[in-house]
Every structure is written in structure tokens, then in C-alpha cells.
N, C-alpha and C positions, 0 to 999 in steps of 0.2 A: 368626651366632648369637653372643651375648655369652659371655664366659668364665663368668659366673654361670649362664647358661642351660645351657651345656654341662656344668658341674659338677653342677647339680641334676638334669639329665636322666640323667646317669650314675648318680647315687645312686638315683634312682627305679627305673631299669631293673635295677640290682643288687639292690635290696630285693625287687622282684618282685610283691608283692600289689597289683596295679593294680586300680582300679575298672573293672568291665566296661562300665558305663554311667554317664556323667557328664551331668548336666543343668545348664543355666545360665540364670538369670534375668538378662538383659543390661540392666542399669539404669544410667541416668545420662547418656544422650545429650544430653538437654535442658540439664542442669546444666553439662555439659562445654562446650556451645556458649555458654551464658549467661556463664560465667566469662571467655570470650574475646571477648565482645561480638558473637557471631555468631548468626544465626538458628538455630532448633531443627533445621532440615533439615540444617544443616552438621554437627550432632552425629550425626544418623542416617547421613550419608555417611561420617563418620569411624568410626562403629561398624561399618560394613561391612568396613573394612580390618582391624578387630580380629577379626571373624568369620573372615576369611581366614587370619590368623596362628594363631588358636586351632584351627581345623580342621587346619592343618598340624601343629601341636604335638601334638594328640590322635592324629593318624595316625602321627606319628613314634614315639609311645610304644606304639602297638599297642592303644589303647583300642578297644573294639568298637562302642560307640554313643555319639554326642554329640547330645543334644537341646537345642535352643536355643529359648527362649521368644521368638519372633520378633514375633508380633502377637496380642494378646489380644482377646477379645470386647469388653472394656471400652475398648480403644483406638479403637473406632469413635466414641466420644464426644468425641474430640479435634477441634479445628477441621478443617473439611473440607479446607482447603489442606494441612494437615500430613498427614492421612490419604492424600490424593491423592499427595503427594510420597513417602510411605513405600511406597505400592503401586507407583509408578513405579520407585522404587529397587529394590524386590524383583524386579520384572520384568526390569529392565535388568541387574541383578547376576546373576540366574540365567542369562540368555542369555550374558553375558560370561564367566562362570566355568565354564560347563558343560564345555567342552573340558578345562579344568584338573582339574575334579573327576573326569571320566572317565579322564583320563590317570593320576591318582593312585589309581585303583581305589576311589573313594568312591561309595557308593550313597546317593542322595538319596531321602528319603521325607518325607511330611508327616503331622502329627497335628492334627486339628481339622476344622471345617466349611468346607472350601475352596470348597464349592459357592456360597458367598455372593460370591466374587470374580467379576469380570467374565469372560466366556468367553475373551477374549483372554489375560488374565493367568493364568487357570486352565490354559489350553492349554500355555503355556510350562512351567509346573510339571509338568504331566502328561507332556509330552514329555521333560523332564529325568529324571523318575522312570522312564519307559520306557527311555530310553537307558542309564541306569546300573543297571537292575534286576539285572543279572547280575554286577555288581562284587562282590568278596569282601572288600574292605578295610573301612575305617571306614563305619558307617552314620550319615549326617548326617540327623537328624530335625528338621525345622522345625515348631514348634508355631505354626500359623497359624489365626486366628479361633478360638482355643482358650480354653476355660474349664473348669476342673476340675469345677465343680458341674454344668455342662451335660453334660459327658462322663458323669458318674455317672447323671444323669437319662436320657440317651439309652440307657445300658446297661440301666437298669430298664425302660424302655419295650420294648426288644428282648426282655428276659427275659419280661415280661408277655405279649407276643405269642406267644412260644414256649410258655409255659405254657398259654395259651388254645387253641393249635392242637395241644397234646399232644406237642410236640417235647421239652418239658422239664417235669419235675415239681418241685415245691418241695422235695421230699425230696432231690433231686439237687443242689440249689444249695449250693455250697461257696464259700469264698473263691477257690479256684483257678478254679472254674467261672465265678464272677462276673467275674474278671479277664479271662476269655476274651471278654467282651462289651464291653470297653473299647476305645477307639481304639488303644491300645498293646498289644493282645492278642498280637502277635508279638514283643514286645520284653521283655527282663528289666526289672525295676524298677530305678530309678537307685540306684547305690551312693553317689553323691556329688552333692549339689546345691550349686552355687556361686551366690551372689548378689553382684553388684557394687553399688557406691554406698553401702553401709552400711545400707540399709534392712533392718529385722529382721522381715520377714513373708514368707509364701509366695505371696501375691497370686493365689490361686485357680489354682495351677499344680500339676498332677499330684497332686491331693489323696489319692487312693487309693494311688497308686504310691509315695509318699514316706513311708509309715508308719514305715519303719525306715531311711530314707536319712540318711546323715551330712550335716550342714549346714556350709557354710563361707561366712562373710560377710566381704567386704573393703570398705574405704572407697574403693577405687580405682574411678573412674568408667569405664564400659564402653569408651569410645574410647581410654582410656589403659591398659587391661588388656593386659599383655604376656605373652609366652611364659613369662617368669620368674614372673609372678603366677600363671599357670596351673600351672606346675610346683610352686610353693609350696603351692598348694591340694592338689595330688595328694600331695605329700610329707606334708602335715599329715594327710591321710586315711590314708596308709600307716602312720602312727605312732599311730593310734587302735586301741582294742580294741572290736570290734563284738560285743555280747553278745546282741542280739535278745531282750531280756527275761530272759536267763539271768543267773545270778550270775557 
């Protein structure tokens, strides 16, 4: 760890008001590769290395949940060769890193419609989740085949079914009850959302859950995003005043 990273980590731990849940929109793999005259798949491979170092950095700080926007529903529109490469990378990385995740007490979960993935690739994810389900450290939540609007629509459909069968009445429906129908029903809402590559948009990510989330945007492309960059985002969050609509 660099001297700057060590210094920042110490300041963060001393200050103490850590975000319990950090979400990240990992953007810029393609641009990183293009700048280097490499194929886009090279950017995705480099991005996997970043995931590994940020998972470690989050775990070292004692953050409870790290949600990574790994593959959106819109990503299926990319060239088939790129989608295939991403799926292969996801499958191989999960297999390769599972022992390390388990050793470091990380619990792996997913958010999204993973049933669209091939049975073989879905199986490795399910096996990884089963193996790590009793781990008590960082929860690593991969948003896969995820879309915020679809999540809300799925919740509305489940609510409609429960109302129809008498399991729920409309008078009982509150914001808290609605949250219980979302994919993330067992997780706290994100305290901090980081977006790399400088794009100033949410991109259909955790639309309900980020209502009062603090946003942090950096121009750094995801493959170049370091532990220092992550710590700087956390430090920035720690020095904000969260009012939640109050004065």
C-alpha cells in the first residue's frame, strides 16, 4: 500500500462515520482500452483487477456492503462478441477468486435477473453464493442483468399479486413495505454512490434506493481506479452533512 493510501486509510478510520453501504457504477473500461489502442475486452479484463483491489479496500475499512453495477439489462445490446467475453470473464473470475473471497470472510450475493444467464454460468454464481452464505464480513453484491425500472416494475407486480390474494391491503402499503418487495430487500440503502469516468447520470441504477444517497463522480476510468481513489471518495463522504431534507 502506498504512503498516500496508508495516510488516507488512517484518517478515515479515525473519523469513524463510514458509509455502511457503498455502490459503484464501474464505468470507463472501453475508453481505457481505446486510449491504449487495445480491444474493449482488454478494458474489461483490467476492470476485474480493479474490482479485486476495491473489494479488499472496502473490507479493510469495515464497510458492510459493496454493490457493483456489473452488467445492466442495457448491456445485452452491445456486440455479441463483447457480451460473450464479459460473461466468460464473469464466470472465470468467480471461479478463480472464490477461495480468496471465502478466505477473507466475504459473502457474495447478486441483484437482478440472473435467470437469463446460461445454466452453466448461473450455477457457478449460485455455488459461490452458497459457499459464502455464512461469511460475516463484507457483503459483495453484484448487480447482474439489472435495471432499476425493471426492479420497480417487478416489485409492483408482486404487490399486485399479494393484494389480489389478500396477503396485502393497499392501506398497509408504505415506503418501508414497498422496499421489502425490491431485489435489495435485505440490504440497507446505499449511503454513497461512486461513478467513475466522469459521466453525470445514474444510468437506471438503484433508482428507489438512492433517493438520499450521496453521489461522488470522478473522471478516473474504472481500470485506473485505485485504493487511493476509493479512499478519497470515502473521505469526501465523511466530510459531508447529510440532512435528509431537514434544515
